[in-house]
N, C-alpha and C positions, 0 to 999 in steps of 0.2 A: 845578766851577769850575776856573779855571786854577791857583789855589793848591792845591786838593785834588789835581789831576792831577799837579802837581809833587811834592807830598808823598808820594804813594803810588807814584810812578813807573809810572803805568798804561800798559799797552801798547795802542796803537790799531792794530788789524789793518789798517784801511783808510787810516790816516794816512800821511804822507810817510815816517815812520821805520818803517812796518810793511810791508805787502804790498799797496799800492793797486792795482797792475795785476791781481794775482790776485783780489782781492776785487771789483773792478769787472767781472771776467770770470766772476762767479758763484761763485768759491771755489776751493778746492784739489782736486786730483785724489785725494789720499790724506792721511789723518791717522792716525798710528800713535803709540802711547805707552804709558807705564806711569804713570798718575796717582798722586799721593801718597795714602797710606792715612792719613786723619785721621778719628778718630771724632767723631761729632756733638757729644759733650760738650765738645770743644775749640773749637766753632764759634759759641758763644753770641753773641758780639759781631757776627757777620756774618750771622746768620739773617734779620734784617729785609731786608738787601740781597738775599740769595738769594730770599726770598719775593717781592720786587718785580721781580726780573729773570729768574727761571728758571721754566720750566713744570714742571720735575721736582721742585720744592721739596716737602719734607716736613719737619716739625719735628724728626725724628730721623734724617734721611738723612745718610749719610757724605759727605765732600767729593767722592769720585770721581763721585758722581751728577751734580754740576754740571760736572765735567770732560767727562763723556760728552755732555751736551747741548751744551756749547760746541764740542766736537770735531765733532759731527755738523753743527752750524750753520755751521761753516767749510767744509764740503764743497760742491762744485757737484753738481748733479743727476747721479746715476750714479757719483759719487765713492765711494771705498772707505774704510772706517774700521775700525781694529782697536786695541783696548786689552787689556791684561791687568789684571783688576780682581778684587776679592772677588766670590764668587758669591752672596752673601746677598740681593742686590737682586732676584734671580729669584723668591724666595719670600716674603721679609719684607714686612710691611705697609707699611713706609716706601718700599719699592721700587715700589709701585703707580703713582705718577705717572711714574716712569722707564720702567716697562714699557709704559705707555700711550703715552708719548712715542716710544719706539722703534717700537711697532707702527704708529703713525700717520705716522711720518716716515722710516722706513727699511725695507728688506728685509733680513731676517736671512739671512746666507749660511752662517755656521758658529758654533756654540757648542761650546767645548771646556772641560769641567769637570774640574778636578783634585781636587775634594772636599777632603779633609784632608791631601793629600800635601804634604810640605815642599818645595815648589818653591823657596821662598826660605828659606835656612838661618836658624835662630834667629828665625823669625817665622811665627806661625800666621795666615795670611792667607786661607785657603780660596780659592785663585786660580782664575780661569777666563779664557779668551780669547774675546772676542766679535768677530766680523767682520760688518760691516754694509755695505750698499750704499744710498746715499741716494736713495731713491724709494719708492713704495708700489705693490706689485703685488697683484692679487686672487689669492686661493687660493695664497698663497706656501708653498713647502716649503723646508726648510733641513737642513743636516747637523749632527747632534749626536753628540759623542763624550764618553763618560765614561772618563777615564783613571784606572786603578786601580793603576798602578805607574810608577815613574820609571826602571825598569830596561829601557831601550831605547836603541838607537843613533840612531834617526830618529823624531822626533815625527810627521813626515808619514806614515811607514809605519805607526806605531801608530794614528794617526787613521783611516787607510784600513782598518785591520784591525778596529777596534771601532766605527766610526761607524754610525749609522742615520739614515734620512731621516724627518723629522717634518713635520707641517703645522701650520697655525694652531690646530688643536684642542688642541695641547699648550700653548698660550699662554693659559691661563685668566686671568680677571680677578683671582682671589684668589691667584694664584701660578702659575708655570710648572711643570707636572708633568714636562715633557720625557720623556714616555712614548710608546711606539709606539702604533699604532692599537688593538691588542688590549688593552694596558694601560689606554689612555684609556677604552675602552668599559667595562672593568671598574670603573674609578674612577667613571665616570658612574653606573653601576648602583648602586654603594655609596652614592653621594651621594643618589640618589633614594630609596633604601630604608632610610636610616639618619639618625640625628641627629648632626651634627658636634659634636665636643667643645666648640668655642667656643660653639655655640648651647645645648648642654646646661647649661653653667655660666654662661649669660647673659653671655658676653663677659668673665668674670672669670678670665682666665688671666694669672697674674702671674709665676710662677717656673718653670712647667713641671714636669717630673719630675726629682727629685733622688734 
């Protein structure tokens, strides 16, 4: 309602105070950002809204998941998207809707994973950089770089030195292994000839290994 709109100071991307010409022309050429890192425990009062308005909704998804969907949705076809966000969505159960959204709505151009490196001082954020192009191509391949040190002069040079080219086989439904073809084939062999821990304990994994 008008009253709610005024109370929350909502931003209307297509409205007269937003970017009507851009949105009427199919969206932005580029979206780039560093969304807020807010754990799902702090989002209880908003989850019903997220569930009703976002395809990437999961009951325990962190806030950045919704920023990713909104950012991609603001792009025109062929537009480019890049965020620095936590890397956990690539493998965690709550990241499944987000992974599916990305696979169905964008072409992955680059994934740069910093693991546990302290990219942000005094914050354990497990950062990664994701670069997408808004469209969907068949048999897509993309560049993946695992950064293991911050001792470099140029991130671009470091990426070119350590990156490898992966294809969609690395983007499994249960989590993105981000392995090359040889590693992916080995993982597939293990899965076919073994019982996963989750199945062995009938899904009752609560605390992991301590």
